C-alpha positions in Angstrom: 0.0 0.0 0.0 1.4 3.4 -0.9 1.6 6.3 1.6 -1.4 8.1 0.0 -3.7 5.1 0.3 -2.6 4.6 3.9 -3.3 8.2 4.7 -6.8 7.9 3.3 -7.4 4.6 5.1 -6.3 5.6 8.6 -9.2 8.0 9.5 -11.6 5.3 8.5 -10.0 2.7 10.8 -9.7 5.2 13.6 -13.4 6.3 13.2 -14.5 2.7 13.6 -12.3 2.2 16.6 -13.6 5.4 18.2 -17.2 4.3 17.7 -16.5 0.9 19.2 -14.8 2.4 22.3 -17.8 4.8 22.7 -20.3 2.0 22.4 -18.5 -0.6 24.6 -17.2 1.7 27.3 -20.1 4.2 27.4 -17.7 7.2 27.3 -17.8 10.4 25.2 -16.3 10.5 21.8 -13.7 13.0 23.1 -12.7 10.6 25.8 -12.5 7.8 23.3 -10.3 9.9 21.0 -8.0 10.8 23.8 -7.7 7.1 24.9 -6.9 5.9 21.4 -4.5 8.7 20.5 -2.6 8.2 23.8 -2.2 4.4 23.3 0.7 2.3 22.2 -1.7 0.7 19.8 -2.3 4.0 18.0 1.4 4.6 17.7 1.8 1.2 16.1 -1.2 1.6 13.9 0.3 4.8 12.5 3.1 2.8 11.1 2.0 1.2 7.8 4.7 -1.4 8.0 3.1 -3.0 11.1 0.1 -4.0 9.0 -2.2 -3.5 11.9 -4.6 -1.8 9.5 -5.4 -5.3 8.3 -7.1 -6.1 11.6 -10.8 -5.7 12.1 -12.3 -3.1 14.4 -13.2 -5.7 17.0 -9.7 -7.1 16.9 -8.2 -3.6 17.3 -10.5 -2.9 20.2 -9.5 -6.2 21.8 -5.8 -5.2 21.5 -6.6 -1.8 23.0 -8.3 -3.4 26.0 -5.4 -5.7 26.4 -3.0 -2.7 26.5 -5.2 -1.0 29.1 -5.2 -4.1 31.3 -1.6 -5.2 31.0 0.3 -2.3 29.5 1.4 -4.6 26.7 0.1 -5.7 23.3 0.4 -9.3 22.2 -0.5 -9.7 18.6 -2.6 -12.7 17.6 -1.4 -15.1 14.9 -3.6 -14.5 12.0 
């Protein structure tokens, strides 16, 4: 995927993740945005070469929850 395609795809992925956090955790959109943007997951997701953009929204949310609970992210074998 080239940089322009990735740049277009990222907001779509993040919007879905924000919506999932808002729904599951019953928090405001602003709080969900802050939580995501301050996470290790987001830092990794910004790097196209990690290929995290391949993961579904539920999988990304699961990884975010894992990070919140343990401070670490363990990527599943897919």
